[in-house]
LUMTIDO-945685 format. One record per residue (C-alpha): residue number from 1; x negated, y negated, z; residue in one letter. Coordinates in nm, 3 decimals. Layout:
<node><pos>NUM</pos><east>X</east><north>Y</north><up>Z</up><code>A</code></node>
...
***
This chain:
<node><pos>1</pos><east>-0.571</east><north>-0.248</north><up>-1.364</up><code>M</code></node>
<node><pos>2</pos><east>-0.627</east><north>-0.031</north><up>-1.653</up><code>K</code></node>
<node><pos>3</pos><east>-0.692</east><north>0.334</north><up>-1.552</up><code>S</code></node>
<node><pos>4</pos><east>-0.422</east><north>0.300</north><up>-1.251</up><code>L</code></node>
<node><pos>5</pos><east>-0.059</east><north>0.456</north><up>-1.318</up><code>M</code></node>
<node><pos>6</pos><east>0.171</east><north>0.388</north><up>-1.079</up><code>T</code></node>
<node><pos>7</pos><east>0.457</east><north>0.538</north><up>-1.013</up><code>T</code></node>
<node><pos>8</pos><east>0.712</east><north>0.413</north><up>-0.728</up><code>V</code></node>
<node><pos>9</pos><east>0.991</east><north>0.640</north><up>-0.610</up><code>C</code></node>
<node><pos>10</pos><east>1.217</east><north>0.421</north><up>-0.401</up><code>L</code></node>
<node><pos>11</pos><east>1.446</east><north>0.522</north><up>-0.087</up><code>A</code></node>
<node><pos>12</pos><east>1.636</east><north>0.405</north><up>0.201</up><code>A</code></node>
<node><pos>13</pos><east>1.476</east><north>0.558</north><up>0.511</up><code>V</code></node>
<node><pos>14</pos><east>1.644</east><north>0.481</north><up>0.870</up><code>G</code></node>
<node><pos>15</pos><east>1.307</east><north>0.549</north><up>1.099</up><code>M</code></node>
<node><pos>16</pos><east>1.141</east><north>0.329</north><up>1.325</up><code>L</code></node>
<node><pos>17</pos><east>0.733</east><north>0.378</north><up>1.454</up><code>A</code></node>
<node><pos>18</pos><east>0.477</east><north>0.139</north><up>1.605</up><code>I</code></node>
<node><pos>19</pos><east>0.233</east><north>-0.003</north><up>1.288</up><code>G</code></node>
<node><pos>20</pos><east>-0.004</east><north>-0.294</north><up>1.298</up><code>T</code></node>
<node><pos>21</pos><east>-0.023</east><north>-0.586</north><up>1.039</up><code>A</code></node>
<node><pos>22</pos><east>-0.383</east><north>-0.631</north><up>0.915</up><code>V</code></node>
<node><pos>23</pos><east>-0.513</east><north>-0.928</north><up>0.651</up><code>A</code></node>
<node><pos>24</pos><east>-0.702</east><north>-0.845</north><up>0.379</up><code>V</code></node>
<node><pos>25</pos><east>-1.019</east><north>-0.993</north><up>0.176</up><code>G</code></node>
<node><pos>26</pos><east>-0.999</east><north>-1.307</north><up>-0.004</up><code>T</code></node>
<node><pos>27</pos><east>-1.012</east><north>-1.161</north><up>-0.326</up><code>N</code></node>
<node><pos>28</pos><east>-0.648</east><north>-1.011</north><up>-0.276</up><code>A</code></node>
<node><pos>29</pos><east>-0.367</east><north>-1.083</north><up>-0.469</up><code>P</code></node>
<node><pos>30</pos><east>-0.115</east><north>-1.362</north><up>-0.271</up><code>N</code></node>
<node><pos>31</pos><east>0.133</east><north>-1.106</north><up>-0.119</up><code>Q</code></node>
<node><pos>32</pos><east>0.307</east><north>-1.383</north><up>0.086</up><code>G</code></node>
<node><pos>33</pos><east>0.297</east><north>-1.476</north><up>0.451</up><code>N</code></node>
<node><pos>34</pos><east>-0.010</east><north>-1.237</north><up>0.544</up><code>P</code></node>
<node><pos>35</pos><east>0.200</east><north>-1.175</north><up>0.920</up><code>A</code></node>
<node><pos>36</pos><east>0.378</east><north>-0.959</north><up>0.700</up><code>Y</code></node>
<node><pos>37</pos><east>0.149</east><north>-0.763</north><up>0.533</up><code>V</code></node>
<node><pos>38</pos><east>0.070</east><north>-0.401</north><up>0.661</up><code>L</code></node>
<node><pos>39</pos><east>-0.266</east><north>-0.204</north><up>0.538</up><code>K</code></node>
<node><pos>40</pos><east>-0.207</east><north>0.164</north><up>0.497</up><code>V</code></node>
<node><pos>41</pos><east>-0.543</east><north>0.313</north><up>0.460</up><code>D</code></node>
<node><pos>42</pos><east>-0.654</east><north>0.696</north><up>0.317</up><code>N</code></node>
<node><pos>43</pos><east>-0.839</east><north>0.891</north><up>0.542</up><code>P</code></node>
<node><pos>44</pos><east>-0.967</east><north>1.109</north><up>0.249</up><code>H</code></node>
<node><pos>45</pos><east>-1.125</east><north>0.786</north><up>0.065</up><code>V</code></node>
<node><pos>46</pos><east>-1.377</east><north>0.496</north><up>0.168</up><code>W</code></node>
<node><pos>47</pos><east>-1.570</east><north>0.218</north><up>-0.052</up><code>C</code></node>
<node><pos>48</pos><east>-1.822</east><north>-0.060</north><up>0.020</up><code>K</code></node>
<node><pos>49</pos><east>-1.676</east><north>-0.258</north><up>-0.235</up><code>Y</code></node>
<node><pos>50</pos><east>-1.216</east><north>-0.178</north><up>-0.326</up><code>P</code></node>
<node><pos>51</pos><east>-1.085</east><north>-0.335</north><up>-0.612</up><code>T</code></node>
<node><pos>52</pos><east>-0.710</east><north>-0.472</north><up>-0.544</up><code>P</code></node>
<node><pos>53</pos><east>-0.483</east><north>-0.376</north><up>-0.845</up><code>G</code></node>
<node><pos>54</pos><east>-0.208</east><north>-0.586</north><up>-0.938</up><code>N</code></node>
<node><pos>55</pos><east>0.097</east><north>-0.708</north><up>-0.708</up><code>K</code></node>
<node><pos>56</pos><east>0.398</east><north>-0.512</north><up>-0.754</up><code>V</code></node>
<node><pos>57</pos><east>0.715</east><north>-0.678</north><up>-0.648</up><code>E</code></node>
<node><pos>58</pos><east>0.997</east><north>-0.421</north><up>-0.575</up><code>V</code></node>
<node><pos>59</pos><east>1.354</east><north>-0.495</north><up>-0.455</up><code>K</code></node>
<node><pos>60</pos><east>1.446</east><north>-0.266</north><up>-0.187</up><code>S</code></node>
<node><pos>61</pos><east>1.319</east><north>0.084</north><up>-0.048</up><code>G</code></node>
<node><pos>62</pos><east>1.128</east><north>0.194</north><up>0.242</up><code>R</code></node>
<node><pos>63</pos><east>0.974</east><north>0.451</north><up>0.043</up><code>L</code></node>
<node><pos>64</pos><east>0.678</east><north>0.432</north><up>-0.173</up><code>L</code></node>
<node><pos>65</pos><east>0.520</east><north>0.688</north><up>-0.368</up><code>Y</code></node>
<node><pos>66</pos><east>0.190</east><north>0.585</north><up>-0.614</up><code>L</code></node>
<node><pos>67</pos><east>-0.036</east><north>0.711</north><up>-0.833</up><code>T</code></node>
<node><pos>68</pos><east>-0.388</east><north>0.630</north><up>-0.960</up><code>S</code></node>
<node><pos>69</pos><east>-0.641</east><north>0.757</north><up>-1.186</up><code>H</code></node>
<node><pos>70</pos><east>-0.939</east><north>0.601</north><up>-0.923</up><code>K</code></node>
<node><pos>71</pos><east>-0.969</east><north>0.697</north><up>-0.581</up><code>P</code></node>
<node><pos>72</pos><east>-0.692</east><north>0.516</north><up>-0.366</up><code>I</code></node>
<node><pos>73</pos><east>-0.888</east><north>0.344</north><up>-0.064</up><code>D</code></node>
<node><pos>74</pos><east>-0.615</east><north>0.161</north><up>0.088</up><code>F</code></node>
<node><pos>75</pos><east>-0.275</east><north>0.004</north><up>0.023</up><code>V</code></node>
<node><pos>76</pos><east>-0.146</east><north>-0.349</north><up>0.148</up><code>T</code></node>
<node><pos>77</pos><east>0.253</east><north>-0.351</north><up>0.142</up><code>I</code></node>
<node><pos>78</pos><east>0.458</east><north>-0.647</north><up>0.247</up><code>K</code></node>
<node><pos>79</pos><east>0.723</east><north>-0.615</north><up>0.416</up><code>S</code></node>
<node><pos>80</pos><east>0.983</east><north>-0.787</north><up>0.677</up><code>G</code></node>
<node><pos>81</pos><east>0.965</east><north>-0.909</north><up>1.059</up><code>T</code></node>
<node><pos>82</pos><east>0.870</east><north>-0.633</north><up>1.251</up><code>G</code></node>
<node><pos>83</pos><east>0.816</east><north>-0.385</north><up>1.016</up><code>A</code></node>
<node><pos>84</pos><east>0.582</east><north>-0.092</north><up>1.073</up><code>S</code></node>
<node><pos>85</pos><east>0.455</east><north>0.210</north><up>0.896</up><code>V</code></node>
<node><pos>86</pos><east>0.720</east><north>0.522</north><up>0.971</up><code>V</code></node>
<node><pos>87</pos><east>0.477</east><north>0.793</north><up>0.824</up><code>S</code></node>
<node><pos>88</pos><east>0.213</east><north>0.762</north><up>0.526</up><code>S</code></node>
<node><pos>89</pos><east>-0.006</east><north>1.049</north><up>0.335</up><code>K</code></node>
<node><pos>90</pos><east>-0.254</east><north>1.077</north><up>0.106</up><code>F</code></node>
<node><pos>91</pos><east>-0.474</east><north>1.258</north><up>-0.111</up><code>T</code></node>
<node><pos>92</pos><east>-0.803</east><north>1.110</north><up>-0.306</up><code>K</code></node>
<node><pos>93</pos><east>-0.551</east><north>0.983</north><up>-0.589</up><code>T</code></node>
<node><pos>94</pos><east>-0.226</east><north>0.975</north><up>-0.431</up><code>T</code></node>
<node><pos>95</pos><east>0.006</east><north>0.795</north><up>-0.171</up><code>A</code></node>
<node><pos>96</pos><east>0.370</east><north>0.860</north><up>0.016</up><code>L</code></node>
<node><pos>97</pos><east>0.429</east><north>0.553</north><up>0.269</up><code>I</code></node>
<node><pos>98</pos><east>0.731</east><north>0.505</north><up>0.437</up><code>K</code></node>
<node><pos>99</pos><east>0.780</east><north>0.166</north><up>0.617</up><code>L</code></node>
<node><pos>100</pos><east>1.051</east><north>0.128</north><up>0.840</up><code>S</code></node>
<node><pos>101</pos><east>1.183</east><north>-0.187</north><up>0.647</up><code>K</code></node>
<node><pos>102</pos><east>1.232</east><north>-0.244</north><up>0.275</up><code>D</code></node>
<node><pos>103</pos><east>0.915</east><north>-0.347</north><up>0.107</up><code>V</code></node>
<node><pos>104</pos><east>0.868</east><north>-0.671</north><up>-0.063</up><code>S</code></node>
<node><pos>105</pos><east>0.530</east><north>-0.604</north><up>-0.254</up><code>N</code></node>
<node><pos>106</pos><east>0.215</east><north>-0.374</north><up>-0.273</up><code>Y</code></node>
<node><pos>107</pos><east>-0.113</east><north>-0.347</north><up>-0.379</up><code>V</code></node>
<node><pos>108</pos><east>-0.295</east><north>-0.065</north><up>-0.456</up><code>V</code></node>
<node><pos>109</pos><east>-0.669</east><north>-0.100</north><up>-0.387</up><code>W</code></node>
<node><pos>110</pos><east>-0.920</east><north>0.160</north><up>-0.543</up><code>T</code></node>
<node><pos>111</pos><east>-1.245</east><north>0.236</north><up>-0.564</up><code>C</code></node>
<node><pos>112</pos><east>-1.415</east><north>0.107</north><up>-0.879</up><code>P</code></node>
<node><pos>113</pos><east>-1.713</east><north>0.362</north><up>-0.851</up><code>K</code></node>
<node><pos>114</pos><east>-1.828</east><north>0.628</north><up>-0.759</up><code>K</code></node>
<node><pos>115</pos><east>-1.804</east><north>0.622</north><up>-0.319</up><code>Y</code></node>
***
């Protein structure tokens, strides 16, 4: 994660929404039980071979604000049973993601080359 600079802003948000748990590729850091890992996609970026950053452990909170020097392809987030994505907003290099339950950990997947 040489040029990945991550800033996390955590806040408790009591909202509900519908989301989907998604498993990711085999080169992903171990985030625990895949049934609790959500994939939040950046609609502005796509790359053929996204590179995972380091797994970041979070103590509590439902809101993530992430920044990167590289384009963010997607973020995988581990949360609790029945957790869902309440909202997500992306630019090429930032993400603001709200979940319905507290975050346990997350991994930012970036594009290593031009996409």
